[in-house]
Structure formats: structure tokens, C-alpha cells
N, C-alpha and C positions, 0 to 999 in steps of 0.2 A: 504493500500499499504506499502510496504516496505522500506526503504532508508538505505543506506549502507554510513558511511562516516568515513574516515580516518584522524583521529584528532590526532595529536601532544600529548604524554604522558603529559608533562609539562602542555598544556593547557586543556586537560580534568580534570587535578585534580584539576585545577584553579575553572572550570566551576562546577565540582562537589561539590565543597567546596561551592561556591555561592548557588549551588542547596541545598543543605543540609541546609544552612541557611533561605532559602527561603521555605522549607520544599516541595521541587521538585525534581525531575527526571531530568537528562540530556535530555532525550527525550521529557519530557512535556516541558522543556523550548524552546526544539528547535521548537516543535509544535506551541508553543505559538507565538514565532517569527514570523515562517512562516505564520501563521495565521493573525498575525498582518501587514504583508506585502501584504498579499494578499485583504485584506478588506481596504487597505489605502487609501488615496486622491490620491496619485500616479497612484496605479491599476485603480481607477475611472477614472483619467484624461486620462489614455490609453486608456480605453474602449470609453470613448468619442471621442478621436482623431480616433479610427478606425471607429466608425460610421460616422464620418466626412468624411473620406477617401471614405467609401462605398458610401455615397450620392454622393459625386463629381465623381466618378467612374459609377455609375448610371446616373447622369443627362449628364456626356460626352455619354456613350451609347446610352441615348434617343437622344441627339440632334446632336450628332457628333461633330467630332474636327472642330471647324472654324478656318481657317488659313485666317486671314485679312493681307495686307500689306498695306504700308502708303498710298497710294492712295484710297485705300479702307476705311481707317481711315478717312481722312483729306479732300480730293477731293471730295468726295460724293456731299456736298451742291451746289458746284460752277457747276458739270455736270447737278443736277437738275434745278438749276437756269437758267443755259444757255444752257440747251437741248445738252450737248456734252456728 
């Protein structure tokens, strides 16, 4: 895949000098940087978050949305014990 970047000439000259010192091209440094981001812990965390969201959606699809009001939550034992 090709990627085109518009970089300020001053910044490019500085990055080129750093690349020369590291015996790398600017392209290789960009690829290394982006690969590091893609394989970082942050990327793995985002994947885990997506899995949790999908699990929640699947659970909601299976169970349906349950809307409970205060009476359903707190008065159920009273009604059960006293037959109301």
C-alpha cells in the first residue's frame, strides 16, 4: 500500500539526518513507527474493548432489554410474602 505524506521541509531534513545516523530511510522509520503502534498494548486493549462490547451486544440480543422500575426491584419480596 502506498501512503503519501506532506511533511514540512525543515522537519523532513531533520528526520532525514536522524535516519542517516540510524542507517535508515525516512520510509523505514515511518513503517517502524506505525508497526509499533499497531502491535502495542494500546492496540491490544482496543481489541479487548471491542470483544467486550460485542459480548454485551450479544447478551442483550439473547436476553432482550429488561426495564425494571423501583417497585420491581424493591417491593417484590413484600408482594411475594403477603400475597399482593
